[in-house]
C-alpha positions in Angstrom: -31.8 7.5 28.4 -33.3 4.5 26.9 -34.8 4.5 23.3 -38.3 6.0 23.0 -41.1 3.6 22.6 -42.7 6.2 20.2 -39.8 7.7 18.1 -42.2 9.8 16.1 -42.6 12.4 18.9 -39.2 13.1 18.7 -38.0 12.3 15.0 -39.9 13.3 11.9 -39.8 11.6 8.7 -37.5 13.4 6.1 -39.6 15.8 3.6 -37.4 16.3 0.3 -39.9 19.0 -0.7 -39.8 17.3 -4.1 -42.1 15.2 -6.3 -40.5 13.7 -9.2 -43.2 11.4 -10.8 -41.4 11.2 -14.1 -38.0 10.2 -12.9 -35.7 8.8 -15.5 -33.0 7.3 -13.5 -34.4 4.0 -12.4 -34.2 2.6 -16.1 -30.6 3.8 -16.6 -27.4 1.8 -16.2 -23.8 3.0 -15.5 -21.9 2.6 -18.6 -18.7 4.8 -17.8 -16.8 6.0 -14.6 -17.4 9.5 -13.4 -14.6 12.0 -12.8 -13.1 11.2 -9.4 -11.9 13.5 -6.7 -10.1 12.2 -3.6 -10.8 14.3 -0.5 -8.7 12.3 1.8 -6.1 14.9 2.4 -8.9 17.5 3.3 -12.3 15.9 4.5 -10.5 12.6 5.3 -7.7 14.4 7.3 -9.6 17.0 9.1 -11.9 14.1 10.6 -8.8 12.1 11.9 -8.2 12.1 15.8 -4.5 12.4 15.0 -4.1 14.2 11.8 -1.4 13.4 9.2 2.0 15.1 9.5 3.5 16.6 6.5 5.5 13.7 5.5 2.5 11.6 5.9 0.6 13.9 3.6 3.1 13.8 0.9 3.3 9.9 1.0 -0.7 9.9 0.7 -0.5 12.4 -2.3 2.1 10.3 -4.1 -0.2 7.3 -3.5 -3.4 9.0 -4.8 -1.2 10.0 -8.0 -0.1 6.3 -8.3 -3.7 5.1 -8.2 -4.5 7.6 -11.0 -6.6 10.3 -9.3 -6.6 13.5 -11.5 -8.3 15.6 -9.2 -7.1 15.9 -5.6 -8.3 18.0 -2.9 -5.3 18.6 -0.6 -6.1 21.3 2.1 -7.8 24.1 3.6 -5.0 26.6 3.0 -6.6 29.4 5.0 -6.9 27.3 8.0 -3.4 27.0 9.1 0.2 27.8 7.9 0.7 23.9 7.7 -2.1 23.6 5.3 -0.8 26.5 3.3 2.5 25.2 2.9 1.5 21.8 2.1 -0.8 23.3 -0.7 2.5 25.0 -2.0 4.2 21.6 -1.8 1.6 20.1 -4.1 1.6 22.9 -6.5 5.3 22.3 -6.9 5.3 18.6 -7.2 1.9 17.6 -8.8 2.0 16.2 -12.3 0.8 18.8 -14.9 -2.2 16.5 -15.5 -3.3 16.5 -11.8 -5.6 19.4 -10.8 -5.0 20.7 -7.0 -8.3 21.5 -5.3 -8.4 23.7 -2.1 -11.4 24.5 0.0 -12.4 27.7 1.4 -15.7 29.1 3.2 -17.3 31.9 1.7 -15.3 34.8 3.4 -13.6 37.2 1.2 -10.2 37.3 3.3 -10.2 33.4 3.4 -10.6 33.3 -0.4 -7.7 35.6 -1.0 -5.5 33.7 1.2 -6.6 30.4 -0.7 -6.0 31.7 -4.1 -2.4 33.0 -2.9 -1.7 29.3 -1.9 -2.1 28.3 -5.6 -0.1 30.8 -7.3 2.0 29.0 -10.1 -0.1 25.7 -10.3 -0.6 24.1 -13.8 -4.1 23.3 -12.8 -6.0 24.4 -9.9 -9.6 24.3 -8.4 -11.1 26.7 -6.2 -13.8 25.1 -4.0 -16.0 27.4 -2.0 -19.0 26.5 0.1 -22.1 27.8 1.8 -24.6 26.2 3.7 -28.0 26.5 2.1 -30.5 24.2 4.2 -33.0 26.1 6.4 -31.7 24.1 9.4 -28.1 25.6 9.0 -29.2 29.0 7.8 -31.4 29.6 10.6 -29.5 27.9 13.6 -25.8 28.2 12.6 -25.7 31.4 10.5 -28.9 33.3 11.0 -29.2 34.3 7.4 -32.2 34.5 5.2 -32.4 32.9 1.5 -31.7 36.1 -0.1 -28.9 36.9 2.0 -27.3 33.5 1.3 -27.7 33.8 -2.4 -26.2 37.2 -2.2 -23.1 36.0 -0.1 -22.6 32.9 -2.7 -22.8 35.4 -5.5 -20.3 37.8 -4.1 -17.8 35.2 -3.4 -18.0 33.6 -6.7 -17.4 37.0 -8.3 -14.3 37.3 -6.0 -13.0 34.1 -7.2 -13.4 35.0 -10.7 -11.6 38.5 -10.3 -8.6 36.8 -8.3 -7.9 34.2 -10.6 -8.3 36.1 -13.9 -5.4 37.9 -12.8 -3.3 34.7 -13.0 -3.8 33.3 -16.4 -0.8 31.0 -16.2 -2.8 28.7 -14.2 -5.6 26.6 -15.6 -8.4 27.6 -13.2 -11.6 25.6 -12.4 -14.4 26.6 -10.0 -16.2 24.5 -7.6 -19.3 25.7 -5.4 -20.9 23.5 -2.8 -24.6 24.3 -1.6 -23.6 22.8 1.7 -26.3 20.4 3.1 -27.9 20.3 -0.3 -29.5 17.0 0.5 -31.7 19.1 3.3 -32.2 22.1 1.1 -35.2 23.1 -0.7 -34.4 22.1 -4.4 -35.9 25.2 -5.8 -33.6 27.4 -3.5 -30.6 25.0 -4.4 -31.3 26.1 -8.0 -31.6 29.5 -7.5 -28.2 29.8 -5.6 -26.4 27.8 -8.3 -27.9 29.8 -11.3 -26.8 33.0 -9.7 -23.1 31.5 -9.0 -23.0 30.3 -12.4 -23.8 33.6 -13.8 -21.0 35.2 -11.8 -18.5 32.5 -12.9 -19.4 32.5 -16.5 -18.5 28.9 -17.3 -17.8 27.3 -20.7 -18.4 24.0 -22.3 -14.7 23.4 -22.2 -14.4 24.5 -18.6 -17.7 24.0 -17.0 -18.5 25.2 -13.4 -18.6 22.2 -10.7 -21.7 22.2 -8.7 -20.8 19.8 -5.9 -24.3 18.5 -4.4 -23.4 17.0 -1.1 -25.3 15.0 1.2 -23.3 16.5 4.0 -25.5 14.7 6.3 -27.3 11.7 4.8 -31.1 12.3 5.4 -33.0 9.6 3.6 -32.9 6.6 1.2 -30.6 6.7 -1.6 -33.5 6.9 -4.2 -34.5 10.3 -2.6 -31.0 11.6 -3.2 -31.1 10.5 -6.7 -34.4 12.2 -7.1 -32.6 15.5 -5.9 -29.9 15.0 -8.3 -32.2 14.5 -11.3 -34.2 17.3 -10.6 -31.1 19.6 -10.4 -29.6 18.3 -13.6 -32.9 18.5 -15.4 -33.5 22.2 -14.5 -30.2 23.9 -14.0 -29.8 26.2 -17.2 -26.7 25.5 -19.6 -26.4 21.8 -18.6 -23.4 21.5 -21.0 -21.5 23.9 -19.1 -22.3 22.2 -15.7 -20.4 19.4 -14.0 -22.5 18.0 -11.3 -20.5 16.6 -8.6 -21.4 14.2 -5.5 -20.2 14.3 -2.1 -22.3 11.8 0.0 -21.7 11.2 3.5 -22.5 7.9 5.2 -24.6 8.5 8.1 -27.3 6.2 7.3 -24.7 3.6 5.7 -25.9 4.3 2.3 -23.4 6.5 0.6 -22.2 3.8 -1.9 -25.8 3.3 -3.0 -26.5 7.2 -3.0 -23.6 7.7 -5.1 -24.3 5.0 -7.7 -28.0 6.0 -8.0 -27.1 9.5 -8.2 -24.7 8.9 -11.1 -27.9 7.4 -12.9 -29.6 10.6 -12.3 -27.1 12.7 -14.0 -24.0 13.3 -11.9 -20.8 13.6 -13.6 -18.2 13.4 -10.6 -17.8 11.9 -7.3 -15.8 13.2 -4.2 -14.7 10.7 -1.3 -12.0 8.9 0.4 -10.5 5.8 0.1 -12.2 3.2 2.4 -15.0 5.7 3.4 -12.8 8.0 5.6 -14.2 11.3 6.4 -16.5 13.3 9.1 -18.5 11.3 11.4 -19.4 7.9 9.5 -17.3 9.2 6.6 -17.4 10.0 3.1 -18.4 7.7 0.4 -15.7 5.0 -0.3 -14.0 5.4 -3.6 -12.5 1.9 -3.5 -15.9 0.4 -3.2 -17.2 2.4 -6.2 -14.5 1.9 -8.4 -14.2 -1.6 -8.0 -18.1 -2.0 -8.3 -17.5 -0.7 -11.7 -14.8 -3.0 -12.5 -16.6 -6.0 -11.6 -19.3 -5.0 -14.1 -16.9 -4.6 -16.7 -16.1 -1.2 -16.7 -12.8 0.2 -16.0 -12.9 3.0 -13.4 -9.7 4.7 -14.5 -8.3 4.3 -10.9 -5.7 1.2 -10.3 -6.0 -0.7 -7.3 -3.8 -3.7 -8.6 -1.5 -3.4 -5.4 -4.2 -3.3 -3.0 -2.0 -4.3 0.0 0.1 -1.2 -0.6 -2.8 1.0 -0.8 -3.9 -0.3 2.6 -0.6 0.1 4.0 -0.2 3.6 3.3 -3.9 4.3 4.1 -3.5 2.8 7.5 0.0 4.4 8.2 -1.3 8.0 7.5 -4.8 7.7 9.0 -3.7 5.6 11.8 -7.2 3.9 11.5 -7.2 0.4 10.4 -9.2 -0.7 7.2 -12.0 -2.8 8.6 -11.5 -6.4 7.9 -14.9 -6.6 6.2 -14.6 -3.4 4.1 -15.6 -4.3 0.5 -12.8 -5.4 -1.8 -10.1 -4.2 0.7 -10.8 -5.8 3.9 -8.4 -8.7 5.0 -11.6 -11.1 5.3 -13.7 -10.2 2.3 -12.2 -12.8 0.0 -11.7 -15.5 2.8 -14.3 -18.4 3.4 -14.3 -20.1 6.8 -17.6 -22.0 6.1 -17.4 -25.4 4.8 -20.0 -25.2 2.1 -18.6 -21.8 0.9 -15.0 -23.3 0.6 -16.4 -26.3 -1.3 -18.2 -24.3 -3.7 -15.2 -21.8 -4.1 -12.8 -25.0 -4.7 -15.3 -26.4 -7.3 -15.3 -23.0 -9.2 -11.6 -22.5 -9.4 -11.3 -25.9 -11.0 -14.2 -25.2 -13.5 -12.6 -21.8 -14.2 -8.9 -23.2 -14.7 -10.6 -26.0 -17.1 -12.3 -23.1 -18.8 -9.4 -20.8 -19.3 -7.2 -23.9 -20.5 -9.7 -25.2 -22.9 -11.0 -22.0 -24.6 -8.9 -19.2 -23.4 -12.0 -17.7 -22.1 -11.3 -15.5 -18.9 -14.7 -14.7 -17.9 -15.2 -14.7 -14.4 -18.0 -16.7 -12.7 -17.1 -17.7 -9.3 -19.2 -18.8 -6.4 -19.0 -16.1 -3.6 -16.2 -14.1 -5.4 -17.4 -11.2 -7.5 -13.8 -10.1 -8.0 -10.7 -12.2 -8.8 -8.2 -11.6 -6.0 -5.5 -11.7 -8.3 -6.6 -8.4 -9.9 -5.8 -6.5 -6.8 -2.7 -8.3 -6.1 -3.9 -10.8 -3.8 -3.0 -14.5 -3.7 -5.5 -17.7 -4.0 -3.9 -18.8 -0.6 -5.6 -16.0 1.1 -9.3 -17.1 0.1 -9.9 -20.2 2.0 -9.1 -20.0 5.8 -9.6 -23.0 8.0 -11.1 -23.1 11.3 -13.4 -25.4 13.4 -16.2 -24.5 11.2 -14.7 -25.5 7.9 -15.5 -28.5 5.8 -13.7 -30.8 3.6 -13.4 -28.2 0.7 -11.1 -25.7 2.9 -8.3 -27.9 4.1 -8.3 -30.0 0.6 -7.9 -26.5 -1.2 -4.9 -25.7 0.6 -3.4 -29.1 0.2 -4.1 -28.7 -3.5 -2.8 -25.5 -4.0 0.5 -26.1 -2.0 1.3 -29.9 -2.4 -0.5 -30.3 -5.7 -2.3 -33.2 -4.4 -6.1 -33.3 -5.5 -7.7 -35.5 -2.8 -10.4 -37.9 -3.5 -13.7 -36.8 -1.8 -13.8 -39.5 0.7 -10.0 -38.6 1.7 -11.0 -34.8 2.0 -13.8 -35.8 4.3 -11.3 -38.0 6.5 -8.8 -35.3 6.6 -11.3 -32.5 7.5 -11.8 -34.5 10.7 -8.2 -34.1 11.7 -8.4 -30.4 10.7 -11.6 -29.6 12.8 -10.1 -31.6 15.8 -6.8 -29.5 15.6 -8.5 -26.3 15.2 -10.9 -27.1 18.2 -8.0 -28.2 20.2 -6.0 -25.1 19.4 -9.0 -22.8 19.8 -8.3 -20.7 16.5 -7.9 -20.7 12.7 -5.1 -23.0 11.4 -2.3 -21.5 9.2 -1.7 -22.8 6.0 1.8 -24.3 7.1 0.0 -26.0 10.0 -2.6 -27.7 7.7 0.4 -29.0 5.4 2.1 -30.5 8.3 -0.9 -32.0 9.9 -1.5 -33.7 6.5 1.8 -35.0 6.4 1.6 -36.3 9.9 -1.8 -38.2 9.5 -0.9 -39.7 6.2 3.1 -40.3 6.9 3.8 -38.3 3.8 7.4 -37.3 4.6 10.2 -36.5 1.9 13.4 -38.3 2.7 15.1 -35.4 0.7 13.7 -32.8 3.0 15.9 -32.2 6.1 12.9 -31.3 8.4 11.1 -34.4 7.3 14.1 -36.6 7.8 14.4 -35.5 11.4 10.4 -36.5 11.8 11.1 -39.6 10.2 14.0 -40.4 12.5 11.6 -40.0 15.6 8.8 -42.2 14.3 8.5 -45.9 14.5 6.7 -46.3 11.2 7.0 -48.6 8.4 8.6 -47.8 5.0 8.7 -49.9 1.9 12.4 -50.8 1.6 12.5 -53.3 -1.3 10.6 -55.3 -3.4 10.4 -57.9 -6.2 7.7 -58.6 -8.5 7.1 -61.7 -10.7 4.3 -63.2 -12.9 3.0 -66.5 -11.4 0.6 -66.8 -14.4 -1.0 -64.3 -17.0 -3.4 -63.1 -14.4 -1.7 -63.1 -11.1 1.4 -61.3 -9.8 3.8 -62.3 -6.8 5.2 -59.7 -4.7 8.2 -60.3 -2.2 8.7 -56.9 -0.2 10.6 -55.8 2.8 9.3 -53.3 5.2 11.3 -51.8 7.9 10.5 -49.7 10.9 12.8 -48.5 13.7 11.9 -51.6 15.6 11.5 -54.5 13.3 11.7 -55.6 9.8 9.0 -57.6 8.2 9.2 -59.7 5.2 6.2 -60.0 3.0 5.0 -62.6 0.4 1.9 -62.2 -1.5 0.0 -62.7 -4.8 -2.8 -60.7 -6.6 -4.0 -59.7 -10.0 -1.6 -56.6 -9.7 1.2 -55.3 -7.7 -1.2 -53.4 -5.3 -3.6 -56.1 -4.6 -0.4 -58.5 -4.3 0.9 -56.4 -1.4 -2.4 -55.7 0.2 -2.7 -59.6 0.3 0.9 -59.8 1.7 -0.3 -57.6 4.6 -3.4 -59.4 5.3 -1.6 -62.6 5.5 1.2 -61.1 7.7 -1.2 -59.4 10.1 -3.9 -62.4 9.8 -6.7 -59.7 9.4 -8.5 -58.5 6.0 -6.7 -55.6 4.3 -9.1 -54.7 1.4 -8.4 -51.9 -1.0 -11.7 -50.2 -1.5 -10.6 -47.0 -3.0 -7.6 -46.2 -5.3 -6.9 -43.1 -7.1 -3.7 -41.6 -8.6 -2.8 -38.6 -10.8 0.5 -37.0 -11.9 2.2 -34.0 -10.2 2.7 -31.2 -12.5 2.8 -31.6 -16.4 6.6 -32.1 -17.3 7.8 -35.6 -18.3 9.8 -35.8 -15.1 6.6 -35.5 -13.2 6.0 -37.6 -10.0 2.8 -39.7 -9.2 0.7 -39.7 -6.1 -1.5 -42.5 -5.3 -4.4 -42.4 -2.7 -5.2 -45.7 -1.0 -8.6 -46.4 1.1 -8.2 -49.6 3.1 -11.0 -51.4 5.0 -9.4 -53.3 7.6 -10.8 -56.4 9.2 -14.5 -55.9 9.8 -14.2 -52.2 10.5 -16.9 -50.0 8.7 -14.5 -47.0 8.5 -11.8 -46.6 5.6 -8.1 -46.0 6.5 -6.3 -43.9 4.1 -2.9 -43.6 3.1 -0.9 -41.5 0.3 2.2 -42.1 -1.5 4.3 -40.0 -3.9 7.0 -41.5 -6.3 8.5 -41.3 -9.7 6.9 -44.6 -10.5 3.1 -44.6 -10.4 3.1 -48.3 -9.2 5.4 -47.6 -6.5 3.6 -44.5 -5.6 0.7 -46.8 -5.1 2.5 -49.2 -3.0 3.8 -46.5 -0.7 0.2 -45.2 -0.3 -0.6 -48.8 0.9 2.2 -48.8 3.7 0.9 -45.3 4.5 -2.3 -47.0 5.1 -0.9 -49.7 6.9 0.6 -47.2 9.4 -2.4 -45.3 9.8 -4.3 -48.5 10.7 -1.5 -49.3 13.3 -1.8 -45.8 14.7 -5.7 -46.2 14.9 -5.3 -49.6 16.7 -7.0 -51.3 13.7 -3.9 -53.7 13.7 
């Protein structure tokens, strides 16, 4: 059936049953991290087409502990023996500062089984839930508001009775009015007040009210209003921890969680990379690193993002989306030429800033997070394909060969890169770009075995020997020998320096102009034994285009002369000579 021309006949605008004209949350800022709860092993696992095996659950649990989660929802222990046994493993293996949380519906027999699974735990949270929205009460459970309130209170009382008999465990209690975001705010308050009275929380051990967007119903600001209304109207607020569990049905879970924290929430439940039922629960990686990039440590450590992703993908058997915020393979990658150029310039400025002042304040075009902070290398930032401009390829050459190419040489090389990428029909690897640069500018190292094999196959000129002498105070004379596989050429020329003398000698031999129009040089590295690199741009004859060469040597003058011979080889290849 096609989409309706008038969807209003089928779908009605969401009514939050709430007016909050004096809302305070829009003027607030996030200044500290919330309490975090990972529900990857419960909400995340129950949503998987192929649920985790027990070894996978153990691996995942250990990774969550390593990241720094202090509250982990591990199972639905009354659902199966496997879940019960895994809960027992968590009880026996969890660090003492990690609270094990388990979930149970509001059924006395299942609550008893759930409490049994936690015997001997150092810290544990019993989490019970009951749907409170009119939609679920009427369609799914056929219960009135009063019946729902009575059921929730009865089950909270039972949890209190059962856990009070096990004083060796530090017990916490969580109640979820499931489908809270679609529930009358006044009724949600009534239920939670009754549950709170049954549990009798303290300031030191507050009751957790988890207020989920079980199904995301509207825009994030509406959810924030609902949370603020609850936070302002629940009694004994100091004895209450307001927790969030936003799902992502409308794609706004992260925004909803952030605005709801402004509205008064203390705690957030979710999954790594947004796993969970349907479109998933809120992505805790995104929430945590959003705080981090605002200068607030989230108390979660994603320094080794690659390992986190490896564990998540292995256990969930679902790949992390390449565009997932922070974690995706492509989120720190730039293919666009203008983006690459901006990033390249940004890194240059940043390195200068750190070197001169020690100030590490991060201000980088297109990159809100320094990839190094999550264990990623800068080589992964710029990726080169046929859309890439001069900045991308030159960045790779700079980072791998330490060659800071002049702008015009960047443009020249980018044409080769674009042609190569178009010919191969794909992105070029770093190694391919390096090989292409060496090939196009004849930058071969005789001490490199692979380069030597390439040199042996090419009929290109090399500067074999030269003698410099002074013709006068302003004029130098050069006698040079250049060799290729097929011939040897003796060159003689004069000029105002070694470079111009060699260029004039080449012009004289080939009977055409060989004019130096660009000459740049810099050192490679910072120690006293650093080599020099020369970049030579030559205009051959009446050609309007510039032919480039690159040379590296311990001696800066010889590096320039080698660059000139490189340009000569380029001119011969391009049939300009």
